[in-house]
C-alpha positions in Angstrom: -14.4 -12.4 -11.8 -12.9 -9.1 -9.6 -12.6 -6.1 -11.7 -8.6 -6.5 -12.3 -9.1 -9.5 -14.2 -12.4 -8.1 -15.8 -12.3 -8.0 -20.0 -10.1 -9.8 -21.9 -9.7 -10.1 -25.7 -12.6 -13.0 -26.4 -10.4 -13.7 -30.1 -6.9 -15.3 -29.1 -5.5 -13.9 -32.0 -6.4 -10.6 -31.5 -5.0 -10.7 -28.1 -1.5 -12.5 -29.5 -1.0 -9.5 -32.1 -1.8 -6.8 -28.8 0.8 -9.1 -27.0 3.3 -8.7 -30.0 2.9 -5.3 -30.4 3.2 -3.7 -26.8 6.5 -6.4 -26.5 7.9 -5.1 -29.4 7.3 -1.3 -28.2 9.6 -2.5 -25.1 12.4 -3.9 -27.4 12.1 -0.7 -29.4 12.1 1.7 -26.4 15.5 0.0 -25.1 16.8 -0.1 -28.5 17.7 3.6 -27.7 19.9 2.7 -25.0 23.7 0.8 -24.6 24.4 -1.7 -21.8 25.7 0.5 -19.9 22.9 2.7 -19.4 20.6 0.1 -18.9 21.7 -0.9 -15.6 22.0 2.5 -14.0 19.6 3.6 -10.7 20.2 6.9 -9.9 17.7 6.7 -6.7 15.3 4.4 -4.6 12.2 5.3 -6.8 14.5 4.6 -10.1 14.9 1.5 -11.6 17.2 0.3 -14.0 16.2 -0.1 -17.8 17.4 -3.5 -18.0 15.2 -4.6 -14.5 12.4 -3.1 -16.2 12.4 -5.3 -19.2 13.2 -8.3 -17.0 10.3 -7.6 -14.7 7.2 -7.6 -17.1 8.6 -10.5 -18.4 8.5 -12.0 -15.0 4.6 -11.0 -14.8 4.1 -13.0 -17.8 6.3 -16.1 -16.8 4.8 -16.0 -13.0 1.2 -15.8 -13.6 0.8 -17.0 -16.6 3.1 -19.3 -18.0 3.8 -21.3 -14.7 -0.2 -22.5 -14.8 0.3 -24.4 -17.4 2.2 -28.0 -17.7 5.4 -29.1 -18.8 6.5 -25.4 -18.7 10.3 -24.6 -17.4 11.1 -21.2 -16.0 13.9 -19.7 -17.5 15.8 -19.5 -14.7 14.8 -20.1 -10.8 16.5 -16.9 -9.2 14.2 -14.6 -11.3 11.3 -15.3 -9.0 13.1 -13.6 -6.6 15.3 -10.7 -8.7 11.9 -9.6 -10.9 9.4 -9.9 -7.9 8.7 -5.8 -7.4 6.6 -6.4 -4.6 4.1 -9.5 -4.6 4.3 -10.7 -1.1 1.9 -13.4 -1.8 4.1 -14.8 -4.2 7.3 -14.9 -2.8 10.3 -12.8 -1.6 11.9 -9.9 -3.6 15.2 -8.3 -3.9 15.5 -5.2 -2.3 14.2 -2.3 -4.6 17.0 0.3 -3.5 20.2 -2.6 -4.9 18.9 -3.2 -8.1 21.3 -1.0 -10.0 23.6 -3.7 -7.9 23.3 -6.2 -10.4 25.1 -6.9 -12.8 24.0 -10.0 -13.1 22.1 -11.0 -15.2 23.3 -9.0 -18.5 21.5 -6.8 -20.9 21.7 -9.7 -23.2 20.3 -12.2 -20.9 17.3 -9.7 -20.0 16.5 -10.4 -23.6 17.3 -14.2 -24.2 14.9 -14.4 -21.0 12.1 -11.8 -23.1 12.3 -14.2 -26.2 12.0 -17.2 -23.7 8.8 -16.1 -22.5 7.8 -14.5 -25.7 8.1 -18.1 -27.3 6.4 -19.7 -24.8 3.4 -16.8 -24.6 3.1 -17.4 -28.6 2.5 -20.7 -28.1 0.1 -20.6 -25.2 -1.9 -17.9 -27.1 -1.8 -19.1 -30.7 -2.8 -22.4 -29.8 -5.7 -21.2 -27.1 -4.5 -23.3 -24.2 -5.5 -20.3 -22.0 -9.1 -20.3 -20.7 -10.8 -17.0 -20.0 -9.3 -16.1 -16.3 -6.2 -16.7 -17.2 -6.8 -14.3 -20.9 -7.9 -11.6 -18.5 -4.2 -11.8 -16.5 -2.6 -11.6 -20.1 -4.6 -8.4 -20.6 -3.8 -7.2 -17.1 0.3 -7.9 -17.8 0.4 -5.9 -21.2 -1.1 -2.9 -19.7 1.3 -3.5 -16.5 4.3 -3.7 -19.3 2.6 0.0 -20.7 3.0 1.3 -17.3 6.7 0.1 -17.0 7.2 1.8 -20.7 6.3 5.1 -19.5 8.5 4.5 -16.0 12.0 3.2 -18.4 11.5 6.6 -19.5 11.2 8.5 -16.7 13.8 6.3 -14.8 16.2 7.1 -18.0 15.9 10.8 -18.0 16.6 10.9 -14.2 19.4 8.5 -15.0 20.9 11.0 -17.5 20.6 13.8 -16.1 23.1 12.9 -13.0 25.6 12.1 -16.0 27.3 15.8 -16.7 27.3 14.7 -20.3 23.8 15.2 -19.7 23.2 12.4 -22.7 20.2 12.3 -25.6 17.5 9.5 -25.6 16.0 10.3 -29.0 17.9 12.8 -31.5 14.8 15.2 -32.1 14.3 19.3 -33.2 12.8 21.0 -30.7 9.1 22.0 -31.2 8.1 25.0 -31.9 6.3 26.0 -28.8 4.0 28.5 -30.7 1.7 31.2 -29.3 0.4 28.8 -27.2 -4.3 29.3 -25.9 -4.8 32.2 -23.5 -5.7 30.9 -20.0 -9.4 31.0 -19.6 -12.0 29.9 -16.9 -14.4 27.5 -18.3 -17.2 27.1 -16.0 -19.3 23.6 -14.8 -22.8 23.4 -13.0 -21.5 19.9 -10.9 -24.4 18.4 -9.3 -25.3 15.1 -9.4 -23.1 12.6 -10.8 -21.2 8.8 -11.2 -18.0 8.2 -10.6 -15.5 5.1 -11.3 -15.2 3.0 -14.3 -18.3 1.9 -16.1 -19.3 -1.6 -16.3 -18.8 -4.1 -19.5 -16.4 -1.1 -20.6 -13.1 -2.9 -21.4 -10.2 -3.4 -19.8 -9.9 -1.4 -16.4 -7.9 -1.7 -13.0 -9.5 -2.4 -9.9 -8.9 0.8 -8.2 -10.7 2.5 -10.9 -14.2 1.5 -9.5 -16.7 0.4 -7.8 -18.8 3.2 -9.9 -20.3 5.4 -7.2 -22.5 8.7 -7.0 -20.8 12.1 -6.3 -22.0 15.8 -5.5 -20.3 18.5 -6.9 -20.9 22.2 -6.4 -20.1 24.0 -9.4 -16.6 25.3 -9.8 -14.3 26.0 -12.5 -11.3 24.6 -14.2 -8.6 26.0 -16.5 -8.7 25.5 -20.0 -5.3 24.3 -20.0 -2.4 23.3 -18.0 -0.1 26.1 -16.8 2.6 27.0 -19.0 6.2 27.7 -18.0 6.2 31.7 -18.0 3.4 31.0 -15.9 4.9 29.2 -13.6 8.3 31.6 -14.0 6.5 34.5 -12.7 6.0 32.4 -9.5 9.6 31.9 -9.3 10.4 35.2 -9.9 8.2 36.5 -7.3 9.6 34.4 -4.5 7.4 31.8 -4.3 10.5 29.3 -3.3 11.0 31.4 -0.5 7.2 32.8 0.5 6.1 29.9 3.3 2.6 30.8 3.8 2.1 29.9 0.1 3.1 25.9 1.5 2.3 23.0 3.2 3.9 22.0 5.8 5.7 19.0 4.6 6.2 20.9 1.4 8.3 23.9 2.8 10.3 21.9 4.8 11.5 19.9 1.5 11.8 23.5 -0.7 14.1 24.3 2.8 16.1 20.9 2.8 16.7 20.5 -0.7 16.8 23.9 -1.9 14.1 23.7 -4.8 14.4 26.7 -6.5 12.6 25.9 -10.2 10.7 22.6 -11.3 13.1 19.5 -11.2 15.1 19.4 -14.6 15.2 23.1 -15.0 19.2 24.5 -15.1 20.4 27.8 -15.0 22.6 29.2 -17.0 24.1 32.5 -17.8 20.9 34.3 -16.3 18.4 31.8 -18.6 16.6 28.6 -17.3 16.9 25.6 -19.5 14.9 22.2 -19.5 16.6 18.9 -19.5 14.6 16.8 -21.7 14.8 13.3 -23.5 16.4 15.2 -26.2 18.9 17.2 -24.7 19.2 20.1 -22.5 17.1 23.3 -24.4 15.8 26.9 -23.3 12.4 27.1 -21.5 10.1 27.9 -23.9 7.2 29.5 -22.5 4.2 28.4 -23.6 4.9 24.7 -22.9 3.0 23.3 -19.8 5.6 23.5 -16.9 6.3 19.6 -15.8 7.9 17.5 -13.4 6.5 19.4 -10.1 5.7 17.7 -7.1 2.2 18.1 -5.5 3.5 20.6 -2.4 4.8 22.6 -6.1 1.6 22.3 -7.9 -1.1 23.4 -4.5 1.9 26.6 -3.9 1.4 28.0 -7.1 -2.3 27.4 -6.9 -2.6 28.9 -3.8 0.2 31.9 -4.8 -3.1 32.1 -7.5 -5.9 32.2 -5.6 -7.0 29.3 -7.0 -6.9 25.3 -6.0 -6.3 22.2 -7.6 -9.3 19.9 -9.3 -10.6 16.8 -7.0 -10.5 13.8 -9.0 -14.6 13.8 -8.7 -14.2 17.0 -11.0 -11.7 16.2 -13.3 -13.8 12.8 -14.0 -16.5 14.7 -14.2 -15.0 17.2 -17.2 -13.4 14.2 -18.7 -15.8 11.6 -18.9 -17.4 13.4 -21.9 -14.5 13.9 -23.9 -12.4 11.4 -26.5 -9.3 10.0 -25.1 -6.9 11.7 -27.5 -3.9 14.2 -26.6 0.0 14.3 -27.0 1.4 10.5 -26.0 3.8 8.3 -26.4 3.2 7.7 -30.5 4.1 11.0 -30.7 8.0 11.5 -31.5 8.4 14.1 -29.6 7.9 12.8 -25.7 7.5 15.8 -24.1 4.8 18.2 -23.7 3.5 21.0 -26.0 1.7 23.8 -26.1 -1.9 24.2 -26.0 -4.0 25.1 -29.3 -7.1 25.7 -30.0 -10.6 26.8 -28.2 -12.0 24.8 -25.6 -11.0 22.8 -22.6 -7.3 21.7 -24.0 -4.9 18.9 -22.5 -6.9 17.0 -20.9 -5.4 13.5 -22.2 -1.8 13.4 -22.8 0.6 15.7 -22.3 1.2 15.8 -18.6 -0.4 13.8 -15.4 -2.5 16.4 -13.7 -2.3 16.8 -9.9 -5.4 16.5 -8.1 -6.3 17.8 -4.7 -7.2 14.4 -3.9 -5.9 11.4 -2.0 -5.4 8.2 -3.1 -7.8 6.5 -1.5 -10.4 3.3 -2.5 -13.7 4.0 -3.6 -17.3 3.5 -1.3 -17.3 -0.6 -1.8 -14.1 -1.4 -3.2 -12.2 -4.7 -2.5 -8.9 -5.6 -3.9 -8.7 -9.3 -5.8 -7.7 -12.5 -4.1 -4.5 -13.6 -4.2 -1.0 -11.9 -5.5 -2.9 -9.9 -7.9 -5.1 -8.7 -5.2 -2.0 -6.3 -3.9 -1.8 -4.2 -7.5 -3.4 -1.2 -6.3 -5.0 -1.6 -2.9 -2.2 -2.1 -0.5 -0.7 1.4 -1.8 -4.2 3.2 -1.0 -2.0 5.3 1.8 -0.2 8.9 2.1 -0.2 9.4 -2.1 -2.4 11.5 -4.3 -4.0 11.0 -7.4 -2.8 12.1 -11.2 -4.8 11.7 -13.6 -4.6 12.2 -17.5 -1.6 10.6 -18.7 1.4 12.1 -20.4 3.6 12.2 -23.1 5.0 8.9 -22.3 2.0 7.6 -21.9 1.5 4.5 -24.3 -1.5 5.2 -26.7 -4.7 3.6 -25.7 -3.9 3.1 -21.9 -5.4 5.5 -20.0 -9.5 6.5 -20.2 -11.3 9.0 -17.7 -11.5 6.6 -14.6 -7.5 5.6 -14.8 -6.0 7.1 -11.8 -2.0 7.1 -11.4 -0.5 7.8 -8.3 2.0 9.3 -6.8 3.9 10.8 -2.8 3.2 14.4 -2.8 7.0 15.1 -3.0 7.9 13.2 -6.1 8.4 15.5 -9.3 10.6 12.9 -11.5 7.7 12.4 -13.5 5.9 13.9 -15.7 3.3 16.1 -13.6 1.5 19.0 -14.4 -1.0 21.7 -12.9 -4.4 22.3 -14.2 -6.1 25.4 -11.9 -9.6 24.8 -10.6 -11.7 27.5 -7.9 -15.1 27.6 -6.8 -17.5 29.1 -9.1 -18.5 31.7 -6.4 -14.8 33.1 -6.8 -15.7 34.5 -10.1 
């Protein structure tokens, strides 16, 4: 069985409980939104919240329920409207035009979710699915968790375009505290293994095969780069100095007049940051977020450092518990580091690496439509690691590979510095 489908909950009752938990989380995240909020698409990369809720439901209908005798699809046109990119399934409604779909309504989408949930509950409770199909259910749950994060990323972008700067969730700003002093931590490197271990639970196919890597000695920053540290880069003219930037990045700086991270707003001589809790003064010790790869790389160059490779990042992360600031924290944003040693490896912000998103040695995509899940995107994107504050807890692991284009910055992305050990 391809690795993307390699493991599923052996206990049908356990898989049903997990199904209900994930589906309920999506519903709860949408409950804070008005129907008007859920239909807006502010750029091609953003999908309406309504579409996210329907698409993850379409996944279970298409890849699980349609294989069952007697199942009747909820609506025949939904196969086109809510198919994201699966060419083997059939045509898709154009992604940039999802915001034009006033129908189905939010109410109808919720009816669709209830219809599919009822059928999925019957199938899971009745142990009607063979092991291969249960594995697809597990994939669908991780897929929905990815869209929970995307829903919050996208609604933040939607709200930021509104002059009212709406609040997604009322919450008092988290006291940033003194934070942790920046330190370099050294690692010897050497021969290592990268990629997911076999028989360790669910993983996506792009996390394997496990393979040998050799690392030269290197150093990592003990924590993520903070707002105050990045503000020094801004005030030193970082956005005006072409020597710091990759060519495509410098073109974007000039074309789009970048002067600060995305979601930063200048008012009366002070920097404010738009969050899911509204507009607040930039907190100096909070990790700087919503940076493109180009900005992360330029900042690292300014600090006479670099970004870590994904092999270096995984070498360090593989021995750490997967704990951190995730979606179960009500703040829904990065928080200042606290403590000793290596911090903020998991949660808070996705960390840009210097590694292009490409296949590991021996990688083969799964056959059929599900083989389109990851492999066909292995071009022109960069790898990010570690999860963020809107990633569901339990969804990531040390081998998890996220990927975005280098110009994108609406996601919860940040910077950890690296350098060769000889530089110290």
